[in-house]
C-alpha positions as CSV (number, residue, x, y, z in Angstrom):
1,M,211.6,240.3,27.0
2,V,213.1,239.0,30.2
3,A,211.0,239.9,33.4
4,Q,212.9,241.0,36.1
5,L,212.4,238.7,39.2
6,R,211.9,240.6,42.3
7,P,213.6,239.5,45.6
8,S,211.5,237.6,47.9
9,R,210.6,238.8,51.3
10,V,213.4,237.2,53.3
11,E,216.0,238.6,50.9
12,R,214.7,242.0,51.6
13,V,214.8,241.7,55.6
14,D,217.2,244.1,56.8
15,P,219.2,242.6,59.8
16,R,219.3,245.8,61.9
17,Q,215.6,245.8,62.1
18,V,215.7,242.1,63.1
19,I,217.7,243.1,65.9
20,K,215.7,246.2,66.9
21,T,212.6,243.9,66.9
22,I,214.1,241.3,69.0
23,S,215.7,244.0,71.6
24,N,212.2,245.4,71.8
25,I,210.7,242.2,72.8
26,T,213.1,241.3,75.3
27,K,213.8,245.0,76.7
28,K,217.7,243.7,77.4
29,P,220.7,243.4,75.6
30,L,222.3,239.8,75.2
31,T,225.4,240.5,77.2
32,L,228.4,238.3,78.1
33,N,227.3,238.0,81.6
34,F,224.3,236.2,80.7
35,I,225.9,234.1,77.9
36,C,228.2,232.9,81.0
37,M,225.2,232.3,82.9
38,L,223.9,230.1,80.7
39,M,227.2,228.3,80.1
40,V,227.4,227.5,83.6
41,A,223.7,226.7,84.2
42,G,224.2,224.4,81.2
43,V,227.1,222.5,82.9
44,L,225.3,221.9,86.1
45,D,222.3,220.8,84.0
46,I,224.5,218.4,82.2
47,I,226.1,217.0,85.5
48,G,222.3,216.5,86.8
49,L,221.6,214.4,83.8
50,F,223.8,211.8,86.0
51,A,222.4,212.9,89.5
52,S,219.7,209.9,89.4
53,A,222.6,207.6,89.2
54,I,224.4,209.2,92.2
55,P,222.5,209.3,95.3
56,G,222.4,212.9,96.9
57,L,224.1,214.6,93.8
58,G,220.6,216.3,93.0
59,V,220.8,217.8,96.7
60,V,224.4,219.1,96.0
61,L,223.8,220.6,92.7
62,S,220.8,222.3,93.9
63,I,223.0,224.2,96.8
64,I,225.6,224.8,94.3
65,Y,222.9,226.3,91.8
66,N,221.8,228.7,94.6
67,V,225.2,229.5,95.9
68,I,226.2,230.5,92.4
69,F,223.4,232.3,91.3
70,I,221.9,234.2,93.8
71,P,225.0,236.3,94.3
72,W,225.7,236.5,90.8
73,F,222.1,237.9,90.0
74,L,222.6,240.3,92.8
75,F,225.9,241.5,91.5
76,S,224.5,241.8,88.2
77,G,221.5,244.2,89.2
78,V,218.7,241.7,88.8
79,K,216.3,242.8,91.2
80,F,214.6,239.8,93.0
81,N,210.8,239.6,93.8
82,A,208.4,237.2,95.3
83,K,208.2,235.3,92.2
84,K,212.0,235.0,91.2
85,I,212.5,233.8,94.6
86,G,209.9,231.1,94.3
87,S,211.2,230.0,90.8
88,M,214.4,229.5,92.4
89,G,213.0,227.5,95.2
90,A,210.9,225.5,92.7
91,T,213.6,224.9,90.5
92,S,215.7,223.6,93.4
93,I,212.7,221.4,94.5
94,L,211.9,220.0,91.2
95,E,216.0,219.0,90.8
96,Y,215.3,216.3,93.3
97,I,212.5,214.6,91.3
98,P,214.2,211.9,89.3
99,M,212.8,212.2,85.8
100,I,211.8,216.0,86.3
101,G,215.2,216.6,87.1
102,N,216.8,215.5,83.6
103,L,215.1,218.8,82.3
104,P,217.1,221.9,81.9
105,L,215.2,223.7,84.7
106,M,218.5,225.8,85.9
107,I,218.7,227.3,82.3
108,I,215.0,228.0,82.1
109,N,215.0,229.7,85.6
110,I,218.0,231.8,84.1
111,F,216.2,232.8,81.1
112,Y,213.0,233.6,83.7
113,S,214.9,235.4,86.2
114,Y,217.1,237.4,83.8
115,Y,214.3,238.7,81.6
116,S,211.2,239.1,84.1
117,E,210.6,242.4,85.3
């Protein structure tokens, strides 16, 4: 007699249940607006990798970042509080430090500002 093989736990996972679990964790859906924010922040972070080679480029990128994203967040309905303003200010200041400025701080700040309460 041939024993029937039971599917593993991975094969029994319902994708709809996974999406519900992720949406319960984040409490906000993944939108095209958020994806566009990540792409713009990614481009600015990639340009920021070369900021240490060109003096003053980090300052210009920080100003561009704030000019672009503050109105974008406001038009997207993201409410600003002291923590979000502080995180944007800290991101701007940390972009000036040569080795720390190479980290993807803008992308991290987009995630924080978009998904925090």
